[in-house]
C-alpha positions in Angstrom: -100.9 13.8 -12.1 -98.4 16.2 -12.7 -95.1 16.1 -10.9 -94.3 19.8 -9.1 -90.8 18.5 -8.4 -89.8 17.2 -12.0 -87.6 19.5 -13.4 -87.4 20.1 -17.6 -84.3 18.7 -18.6 -83.2 22.2 -20.0 -82.9 23.0 -16.3 -80.8 20.1 -15.5 -77.0 19.4 -15.8 -77.2 17.2 -18.3 -75.4 14.4 -18.7 -73.5 13.2 -22.0 -74.6 10.2 -23.3 -71.5 8.8 -23.2 -70.6 9.0 -19.4 -68.6 7.5 -16.5 -69.8 5.2 -14.6 -71.9 5.4 -11.6 -70.5 6.9 -8.4 -72.9 3.9 -7.0 -70.6 1.0 -8.3 -68.4 0.1 -5.5 -65.2 -1.7 -6.0 -66.0 -5.0 -4.1 -63.0 -7.4 -4.0 -64.7 -11.2 -5.7 -64.1 -13.8 -3.4 -64.6 -17.8 -4.4 -68.1 -18.5 -3.4 -70.8 -20.9 -4.5 -73.0 -19.9 -7.3 -76.4 -19.5 -4.6 -74.1 -17.8 -2.1 -75.4 -14.3 -0.7 -72.5 -12.2 -0.6 -72.2 -8.5 0.0 -71.4 -8.0 -3.8 -75.2 -9.5 -4.7 -76.3 -6.7 -1.9 -74.4 -4.0 -3.9 -76.1 -5.1 -7.0 -79.6 -5.7 -5.4 -79.2 -1.4 -4.0 -78.0 -0.2 -7.6 -81.2 -1.3 -9.1 -83.1 0.9 -7.0 -80.2 3.7 -7.4 -78.4 3.2 -10.7 -80.3 0.7 -12.5 -78.2 -0.6 -15.8 -79.3 0.3 -19.6 -79.9 -3.7 -19.9 -82.5 -3.6 -16.8 -84.0 -0.6 -18.1 -84.6 -1.6 -21.5 -86.3 -4.6 -19.9 -88.4 -2.8 -17.8 -88.8 -0.5 -20.7 -90.4 -3.3 -22.8 -92.7 -4.7 -20.4 -94.0 -1.2 -19.8 -94.5 -1.0 -23.3 -96.1 -4.1 -23.9 -98.7 -3.2 -20.9 -99.5 0.0 -21.5 -99.3 1.2 -25.0 -102.7 1.3 -25.2 -102.7 4.2 -23.0 -99.8 6.3 -24.4 -99.0 5.2 -27.5 -95.8 7.1 -27.8 -94.1 5.5 -24.9 -92.6 3.1 -27.9 -90.1 5.9 -28.4 -88.9 5.1 -25.0 -87.2 1.3 -26.7 -83.8 1.2 -28.1 -82.5 -1.5 -29.6 -80.1 -3.7 -27.5 -77.1 -3.7 -30.1 -76.6 0.1 -29.1 -76.4 -0.4 -26.0 -74.0 -3.0 -26.3 -71.7 -0.7 -28.4 -72.0 2.1 -26.4 -72.1 0.7 -22.6 -71.7 3.8 -21.0 -74.7 5.3 -22.6 -76.6 7.3 -20.7 -80.2 5.4 -21.3 -82.4 7.1 -18.5 -81.4 10.9 -19.5 -83.2 10.1 -22.7 -85.7 8.2 -21.0 -86.3 11.7 -19.1 -86.2 14.0 -22.2 -88.6 11.6 -24.5 -91.3 11.6 -21.2 -91.0 15.3 -20.8 -91.1 15.9 -24.6 -94.2 13.7 -24.5 -96.4 14.6 -21.7 -94.8 16.4 -19.2 -97.5 15.8 -17.1 -97.6 12.2 -17.0 -94.1 12.1 -17.0 -94.3 11.1 -13.1 -97.1 8.4 -13.4 -94.9 7.0 -16.2 -91.7 6.7 -14.3 -93.4 5.0 -11.4 -94.9 2.2 -13.2 -91.1 2.4 -14.9 -89.9 1.8 -11.6 -92.3 -0.9 -10.8 -91.4 -2.9 -14.3 -87.9 -2.6 -13.0 -88.4 -4.5 -9.7 -91.0 -7.0 -11.6 -88.4 -7.8 -14.9 -84.7 -7.7 -12.9 -85.7 -8.5 -9.0 -85.4 -12.5 -9.7 -83.1 -15.1 -8.2 -80.2 -13.7 -6.0 -81.5 -10.5 -6.3 -84.6 -11.1 -4.7 -82.9 -13.1 -1.6 -80.4 -10.5 -1.7 -83.3 -7.9 -1.3 -85.5 -10.5 0.9 -82.7 -10.5 4.0 -83.3 -7.2 4.5 -86.0 -7.5 6.6 -89.3 -9.8 7.3 -91.1 -6.1 7.1 -91.4 -3.2 5.8 -90.4 -1.0 9.2 -87.1 -3.1 9.4 -86.3 -3.2 5.5 -86.5 0.2 5.2 -83.8 0.7 8.1 -81.6 -2.0 7.0 -81.8 -0.6 3.7 -80.6 2.9 5.6 -77.6 0.7 7.3 -76.6 -1.3 4.7 -76.5 1.1 2.4 -74.6 3.5 4.6 -71.7 0.4 4.8 -71.6 -0.2 0.7 -70.5 3.6 1.0 -68.0 2.9 2.7 -66.7 0.8 0.7 -65.4 4.0 -1.3 -62.9 5.2 0.3 -62.8 8.2 -1.7 -66.8 8.9 -1.6 -67.3 12.0 1.2 -71.1 12.4 -0.1 -74.4 12.5 2.1 -76.0 10.6 -0.8 -78.4 7.5 -0.2 -81.0 6.5 2.4 -82.1 7.8 5.9 -84.8 5.3 7.8 -85.9 8.9 9.2 -88.8 6.4 11.3 -92.0 4.6 11.0 -93.4 4.6 7.3 -90.9 7.5 6.6 -87.6 7.2 4.2 -85.1 10.0 3.1 -83.8 9.4 -0.6 -80.7 11.7 -1.4 -79.8 12.4 -5.1 -78.8 14.9 -7.8 -81.2 13.2 -10.0 -84.8 13.4 -9.9 -85.7 10.9 -12.4 -84.0 8.4 -10.0 -86.6 9.5 -6.9 -89.8 8.5 -9.1 -88.5 5.4 -10.8 -87.5 4.3 -6.6 -91.0 5.3 -5.7 -92.3 2.8 -7.9 -89.3 -0.2 -7.3 -90.6 0.5 -3.8 -94.2 0.0 -4.0 -93.5 -2.9 -6.4 -91.1 -4.7 -3.6 -94.1 -4.1 -0.8 -95.9 -6.0 -2.7 -93.3 -8.6 -3.8 -91.7 -9.2 -0.5 -94.4 -8.2 2.1 -97.4 -9.1 -0.4 -98.7 -5.3 1.4 -100.1 -2.5 -1.3 -99.2 0.7 0.3 -99.7 4.0 -1.3 -96.1 6.4 -1.1 -96.4 9.9 -0.9 -93.4 11.8 -2.6 -92.5 15.3 -1.2 -89.1 17.7 -1.4 -87.3 18.1 1.8 -87.5 21.6 2.6 -84.5 23.4 2.0 -82.8 21.0 0.3 -83.7 20.2 -3.1 -81.7 17.0 -3.8 -83.6 15.0 -0.6 -86.9 13.4 -1.2 -89.2 12.3 1.5 -91.3 9.3 1.2 -94.2 8.5 3.4 -95.8 5.1 3.2 -99.4 4.0 4.3 -101.1 1.1 4.0 -103.5 0.8 1.0 -104.9 -3.0 1.6 -103.1 -6.4 2.4 -103.3 -9.3 0.2 -106.4 -11.9 1.7 -105.6 -15.2 2.6 -102.0 -14.5 3.3 -100.4 -13.9 6.9 -101.1 -10.1 7.9 -97.9 -8.0 8.5 -97.6 -5.2 10.4 -96.1 -1.9 7.8 -96.1 1.3 10.1 -96.9 1.5 13.8 -97.0 -1.9 15.6 -97.9 -2.8 19.3 -95.9 -3.8 21.9 -94.2 -7.6 21.3 -95.8 -10.0 23.5 -93.2 -12.2 24.9 -93.1 -15.7 23.5 -91.8 -16.8 26.8 -93.9 -15.7 30.3 -92.0 -15.7 33.8 -92.9 -17.8 36.4 -92.9 -14.9 38.8 -95.5 -12.2 38.7 -93.5 -10.0 41.2 -91.5 -7.3 38.6 -88.8 -7.1 41.1 -87.4 -10.5 40.5 -86.8 -9.2 37.3 -84.5 -6.6 37.9 -81.3 -5.5 36.6 -79.1 -2.4 38.5 -77.3 -0.5 36.9 -73.9 -1.9 37.9 -74.6 -5.0 36.0 -75.8 -3.5 33.3 -72.7 -1.2 33.0 -70.1 -4.2 33.5 -72.2 -6.2 30.7 -72.1 -3.3 28.4 -69.5 -1.8 29.0 -69.1 1.1 25.6 -73.0 2.0 26.2 -73.9 5.6 27.5 -77.4 6.8 28.0 -78.5 10.4 27.8 -81.4 12.5 28.1 -83.5 14.5 25.7 -81.2 17.2 26.8 -78.0 15.0 25.5 -76.9 15.1 29.2 -75.4 11.7 29.8 -77.0 10.0 32.7 -75.1 6.4 32.2 -72.0 5.4 31.5 -70.8 1.6 31.0 -67.1 0.7 32.9 -65.5 1.5 29.3 -66.6 5.0 29.0 -66.3 5.4 32.9 -62.8 4.6 33.6 -62.1 7.1 30.8 -64.7 10.1 31.4 -65.5 10.1 35.1 -62.7 11.7 36.5 -63.0 14.5 34.6 -67.4 15.4 34.3 -67.7 17.0 38.1 -65.3 20.0 36.1 -66.6 19.6 32.6 -70.1 18.8 32.5 -72.0 15.6 31.5 -73.3 16.7 28.1 -72.4 14.4 25.6 -70.8 16.7 22.7 -67.7 17.4 25.4 -66.7 14.1 24.9 -68.2 12.3 21.9 -67.9 13.4 18.1 -70.2 12.3 16.5 -68.6 11.1 13.0 -71.5 9.1 11.3 -74.5 9.6 10.1 -72.8 12.1 7.8 -74.8 15.4 8.3 -76.9 14.8 11.0 -77.5 17.8 13.2 -76.7 16.7 17.3 -80.2 17.0 18.5 -82.2 15.0 20.5 -85.0 14.4 17.7 -83.0 14.1 14.7 -80.7 11.5 16.8 -84.0 9.4 17.1 -84.7 9.6 13.4 -81.6 8.1 12.7 -81.6 5.2 15.1 -82.2 2.8 12.1 -78.3 3.9 10.7 -74.9 2.8 11.9 -73.2 5.1 14.4 -69.5 6.1 14.8 -68.6 8.3 17.5 -65.0 9.2 18.5 -63.9 10.0 21.9 -62.8 13.6 22.4 -60.2 15.1 24.3 -61.4 16.5 27.5 -60.3 20.3 27.6 -56.9 21.1 29.1 -56.2 17.5 29.4 -53.0 16.4 27.5 -52.5 12.9 29.1 -56.0 11.6 27.7 -54.4 8.1 25.5 -57.8 7.5 24.1 -58.6 10.6 22.1 -60.1 9.9 19.1 -60.9 6.3 19.5 -63.8 5.3 17.6 -66.5 3.4 18.4 -69.2 1.7 16.4 -72.7 0.5 17.3 -76.6 1.2 17.3 -78.5 4.3 19.8 -81.8 2.9 20.7 -84.5 5.7 21.3 -86.2 4.5 25.1 -89.8 5.8 24.7 -90.7 4.8 28.1 -87.6 7.1 29.7 -87.8 9.7 26.8 -83.8 9.0 26.5 -81.4 7.4 23.8 -78.9 4.6 24.7 -75.8 3.8 22.8 -74.6 0.3 22.7 -71.4 -0.4 20.8 -67.6 -1.6 20.3 -64.1 0.1 20.1 -63.8 0.5 16.2 -60.3 -1.4 16.1 -57.8 -3.6 13.6 -55.2 -5.1 16.0 -53.6 -5.3 19.0 -51.5 -1.6 18.4 -54.5 0.3 18.2 -56.0 -1.5 21.5 -52.6 -0.7 23.4 -52.2 2.9 21.7 -55.5 4.1 22.8 -54.6 2.9 26.8 -56.6 -0.3 26.4 -56.6 -3.7 27.4 -58.7 -7.1 26.2 -60.1 -7.3 29.6 -61.5 -3.4 28.4 -63.7 -6.0 25.7 -66.3 -8.0 26.9 -66.4 -11.5 26.1 -69.9 -11.6 24.3 -68.5 -9.0 22.1 -66.9 -10.1 18.3 -64.5 -7.5 18.4 -61.7 -9.5 20.8 -61.7 -12.1 17.6 -61.7 -9.2 15.2 -58.5 -8.1 17.3 -56.9 -11.7 17.5 -57.7 -12.7 14.3 -56.2 -9.3 13.0 -53.3 -10.7 14.6 -53.0 -13.7 12.7 -53.9 -12.3 9.5 -51.2 -9.6 9.6 -48.6 -12.2 10.6 -49.8 -13.9 7.9 -49.5 -11.1 5.8 -46.1 -10.5 7.2 -44.9 -13.8 6.1 -46.8 -13.5 2.2 -44.9 -10.4 1.5 -41.8 -11.6 2.5 -42.5 -15.0 0.4 -43.7 -12.6 -2.6 -40.5 -10.2 -2.5 -38.6 -13.7 -2.1 -40.7 -14.4 -4.7 -40.0 -11.7 -7.0 -36.4 -11.8 -6.5 -35.9 -15.3 -7.5 -37.4 -14.1 -10.8 -36.2 -11.2 -11.6 -32.8 -13.4 -11.0 -34.6 -15.8 -13.4 -35.7 -12.9 -16.2 -31.5 -11.7 -15.4 -29.9 -15.0 -16.3 -32.3 -16.0 -19.2 -31.3 -11.8 -20.3 -27.8 -13.1 -20.5 -28.2 -16.6 -22.1 -30.0 -14.7 -24.6 -27.4 -12.2 -25.1 -24.6 -15.4 -24.7 -26.6 -17.3 -27.6 -27.3 -14.6 -30.0 -23.6 -14.1 -29.5 -23.1 -17.3 -30.3 -25.6 -17.7 -33.6 -23.1 -14.3 -35.2 -20.0 -16.8 -35.1 -21.7 -19.9 -35.5 -24.5 -22.1 -37.7 -27.7 -21.8 -35.6 -27.3 -25.8 -35.0 -24.0 -25.7 -33.7 -24.7 -22.7 -31.7 -27.1 -24.2 -29.5 -25.7 -27.5 -29.4 -22.2 -25.5 -28.0 -24.2 -23.6 -25.5 -25.8 -27.1 -24.1 -22.7 -28.2 -24.1 -22.3 -31.2 -26.9 -19.7 -32.2 -28.5 -19.2 -30.8 -32.1 -18.1 -33.8 -34.2 -16.5 -32.6 -38.0 -18.9 -33.6 -40.8 -19.1 -34.4 -44.3 -21.0 -31.9 -46.3 -22.0 -32.4 -49.9 -22.8 -29.4 -52.8 -21.9 -26.5 -50.5 -21.1 -23.7 -52.7 -18.7 -21.6 -51.3 -17.4 -17.6 -52.6 -14.2 -16.4 -52.2 -13.9 -12.8 -52.7 -10.9 -9.6 -52.5 -10.1 -6.0 -53.6 -8.0 -5.8 -56.3 -4.7 -3.3 -55.4 -6.0 -3.7 -51.8 -2.0 -4.0 -50.7 -1.5 -0.2 -52.9 -4.3 1.2 -51.0 -3.4 0.2 -47.7 0.1 2.0 -48.2 -1.5 5.0 -49.4 -3.8 4.9 -46.6 -4.0 4.8 -42.5 -5.0 1.5 -40.8 -8.0 3.7 -39.4 -8.7 4.8 -43.1 -8.5 1.1 -44.2 -10.5 -0.2 -41.2 -13.5 2.4 -41.8 -13.7 1.4 -45.2 -13.6 -1.8 -44.8 -15.8 -1.9 -42.0 -18.4 0.6 -44.4 -18.1 -2.0 -47.0 -18.8 -5.9 -45.0 -21.6 -3.9 -43.5 -23.3 -4.7 -46.2 -22.0 -8.1 -47.7 -23.2 -9.4 -43.5 -26.9 -7.6 -44.6 -26.4 -10.0 -47.5 -25.6 -13.0 -45.7 -29.2 -12.4 -44.1 -31.2 -11.3 -46.7 -29.9 -14.9 -48.6 -29.3 -17.0 -45.8 -25.8 -18.5 -46.4 -23.3 -18.7 -43.5 -20.0 -16.0 -43.3 -17.4 -18.5 -43.0 -14.6 -15.2 -42.3 -13.0 -12.5 -43.4 -9.0 -12.3 -42.9 -8.2 -8.4 -44.3 -9.7 -8.1 -47.5 -10.7 -11.6 -48.1 -14.5 -12.4 -47.7 -15.8 -15.8 -47.7 -19.3 -17.2 -47.4 -20.3 -20.6 -47.7 -24.3 -22.3 -48.4 -25.5 -25.9 -48.0 -23.8 -26.8 -44.4 -26.9 -27.2 -42.8 -29.8 -26.0 -44.2 -29.0 -27.9 -48.1 -31.4 -27.2 -50.7 -31.3 -27.2 -55.0 -31.2 -23.0 -54.6 -27.9 -23.0 -52.3 -25.4 -21.9 -55.4 -28.1 -19.6 -56.9 -28.4 -17.8 -53.5 -24.5 -17.7 -53.5 -24.7 -16.3 -56.9 -27.1 -13.3 -56.0 -25.2 -12.5 -53.5 -22.1 -12.3 -55.5 -23.7 -10.0 -57.6 -25.0 -8.0 -55.1 -21.6 -8.0 -54.2 -20.5 -6.1 -57.2 -23.3 -3.8 -57.3 -22.5 -2.9 -53.6 -19.4 -1.8 -54.5 -20.4 0.9 -57.2 -21.2 2.5 -54.3 -18.1 2.2 -52.1 -14.6 4.2 -52.6 -11.1 4.4 -50.9 -10.1 7.2 -49.4 -8.8 8.5 -51.8 -12.3 8.5 -54.2 -11.1 5.7 -56.3 -13.7 3.7 -57.3 -13.7 0.2 -54.9 -13.2 -3.1 -57.7 -13.7 -6.9 -56.1 -12.9 -9.6 -57.6 -15.1 -12.9 -56.6 -15.2 -17.0 -57.8 -17.4 -19.6 -56.8 -17.0 -23.0 -56.8 -19.2 -25.8 -55.4 -18.0 -29.1 -53.7 -17.5 -31.8 -50.9 -16.3 -29.9 -47.8 -15.3 -31.1 -44.4 -16.7 -29.0 -41.6 -16.1 -28.5 -37.8 -15.1 -26.6 -34.7 -11.4 -25.8 -34.5 -9.8 -24.1 -31.5 -11.5 -23.9 -27.5 -10.3 -20.3 -26.6 -11.6 -18.0 -29.6 -13.1 -21.4 -31.2 -14.0 -21.0 -35.2 -16.5 -23.0 -37.4 -13.8 -24.0 -40.4 -14.1 -25.2 -44.0 -11.2 -28.1 -44.9 -11.0 -30.2 -48.0 -9.3 -30.1 -51.4 -12.7 -27.8 -52.6 -12.3 -25.1 -50.5 -8.7 -24.4 -52.1 -10.1 -24.8 -55.1 -12.4 -22.2 -55.0 -10.0 -19.4 -53.5 -8.0 -20.2 -56.7 -11.4 -19.9 -58.9 -11.4 -16.4 -56.8 -7.5 -15.5 -57.9 -8.3 -16.4 -61.0 -10.9 -14.3 -61.1 -11.2 -10.0 -62.6 -12.0 -7.1 -61.3 -15.8 -6.6 -60.9 -16.1 -9.9 -62.3 -17.8 -13.2 -60.6 -15.4 -16.4 -61.7 -17.8 -19.5 -61.7 -17.0 -23.6 -62.0 -18.2 -25.7 -64.1 -19.7 -27.4 -61.1 -21.5 -24.5 -60.0 -22.8 -23.2 -63.4 -24.3 -26.6 -64.0 -26.3 -25.8 -60.7 -27.4 -22.7 -61.9 -28.4 -23.4 -65.3 -31.1 -25.8 -63.7 -33.2 -22.8 -63.7 -33.2 -19.8 -66.1 -32.0 -16.2 -65.6 -28.5 -16.4 -64.8 -26.4 -14.8 -68.0 -22.5 -15.5 -69.0 -20.4 -13.9 -71.0 -21.4 -15.5 -74.4 -17.4 -16.8 -74.6 -16.3 -19.5 -72.2 -13.2 -18.4 -70.9 -10.3 -20.6 -72.2 -9.8 -23.9 -70.3 -6.6 -22.4 -69.3 -8.0 -20.4 -66.4 -9.3 -23.1 -64.7 -6.7 -24.1 -61.4 -4.0 -26.8 -61.7 -5.9 -28.3 -58.8 -9.4 -28.8 -60.6 -10.2 -31.8 -62.3 -11.7 -31.0 -65.2 -13.0 -34.6 -66.6 -15.8 -33.1 -69.0 -13.2 -31.1 -70.8 -14.9 -28.1 -69.3 -14.0 -24.3 -68.8 -14.9 -21.6 -66.0 -16.8 -18.7 -67.4 -18.0 -14.8 -66.1 -21.2 -14.5 -64.8 -22.6 -11.1 -65.5 -25.9 -10.7 -64.7 -29.6 -12.4 -63.4 -33.3 -11.8 -65.5 -35.8 -13.3 -63.4 -38.4 -14.9 -66.4 -42.0 -13.0 -65.3 -39.8 -9.5 -64.7 -39.0 -7.3 -67.7 -35.3 -6.8 -68.5 -35.2 -3.0 -67.9 -36.2 -3.4 -64.2 -32.8 -3.4 -61.6 -31.4 -6.6 -60.1 -32.8 -5.9 -56.9 -36.2 -6.7 -58.2 -35.4 -9.6 -60.2 -33.7 -11.1 -57.0 -36.3 -10.7 -54.9 -38.5 -12.1 -57.5 -36.6 -15.1 -57.2 -36.4 -15.5 -53.7 -39.5 -15.0 -53.1 -40.4 -18.2 -55.2 -37.5 -20.3 -53.6 -37.7 -19.2 -49.8 -40.8 -21.5 -49.6 -39.1 -24.5 -51.4 -35.8 -24.3 -48.9 -38.0 -24.1 -46.1 -39.6 -27.3 -47.2 
């Protein structure tokens, strides 16, 4: 059949293909529960299946619909979408595309297909815990509709920023009102309710949908029995006969069962009864204590004393209240006019409204909506004002206990945070201290010093030592101020320090213009001499970029020597890691015997360097007399000037940096092993 209320897609505010999360997704804190434990979260999931089905659920329903009805409507195969697409675009608005495809395909059948799709949605997705969630709402349809109204209202309260009047209203026997901005959801719901009625209560129903006059967002569903499944227990659907008492009284005198109003008002202190004019005809002890002194002056109309806060959008008329008796009521107490010392102003009472047809009146029974003793006393109430049978007593007392526990927990969390912050600060300072030690000592020595271990002096073989100084440094100092000299050395030694990190060599010390490094102390390898030699060449190259204060080029002389040394920590105040031994003195002598912009290499260092191709020396060896007198020249060898380095795999015309970088890539894996 054609749907007179089905809006065309071009008249709707079309949602984008990628949409935000539906407002029906309430944020509920997950609690630790067993897998089969029914929780409020499962009720939320069940109701969302009716009001905001997920793309995956819709796709399952569409697949089932196509299998059953593609003979009737061949084009419904267009509704199917690939699951990979749904996973790739989790916020894709699948339902809007279903609506558009149906309208383009056959507008007259669109509503019928949507109803069938709603039925398939329940058949395919209402299983397991979701089925249990729906079944807990009631034993027959009218109870189910009333609970759907009340539960949805509670779940909507989980959203503090949701002030919209949307959802379900059980407006009477066999009547449900649903509010939604999207008509496509309203037609899906019709099919879902049909399927749920069959599944839960074994009853076939006809459901008529019609718009609520004056509000195109609200839809009225009218239920009527079609047929009941044979051989199953018949369940009353719409108008039920009065319940027959399960146990009859031994007395036939009705007076024996009477309860006077005083007893009733004592047992239920937070109740009131109002007639069809909304005049209060009876008040429980709690309300009477607050309002009885003022009723002679201000009348008995309910709206004088009560503000009906929920259900939202309620028109305070007798007939409208009767239609909302399946919804929880929340009323707030009003301050009688010209009464300034009314302590219970704003006190909220949550409860149920019951229609009493025998007297055509409304009975409200509720409890104060409080969360602790402070809320109780601030409103001028006492624990004795809460009846013993009312769970609000336990809520207040348990709330106080929970509040005390929360206070202790907050203090513990604050203390824990303070301890964690202190530990983080200590760790940060420790890291700073260790980093500072790493700048002064080799890494292994720094760690042991931090742990307070004793550092014993140790002998290291085949350590390559570099000494350097600036040619004419005394003359430069005589022509410059101390600040100029410091600035010059800072600029130059900054580059040298970077070379130490690059080649992983240990900077021993700087004294004036003297700069000393060593390799092979703690991470010895067959390339220690090579790394120091490369650094020497880089130092000579770096001097070309630095000038003195009067514009002259800085020239350095460097000496290299390899041999056994003794190393250890000296001093307790400002300790230093120092090198000792004959070979340290020899290395210094090779620097003294060098020339400007030259690297003087000892015979022992040259033996290490020539083990791998690439280092270039002056063709003419130096005279043996250039060797230091302290050097033991067993093999009648001599010293050499190191000129450059060329990596065998690169062209000679490439700069020195490229050759050294290529060599470092080759030796780093070997050195680390």
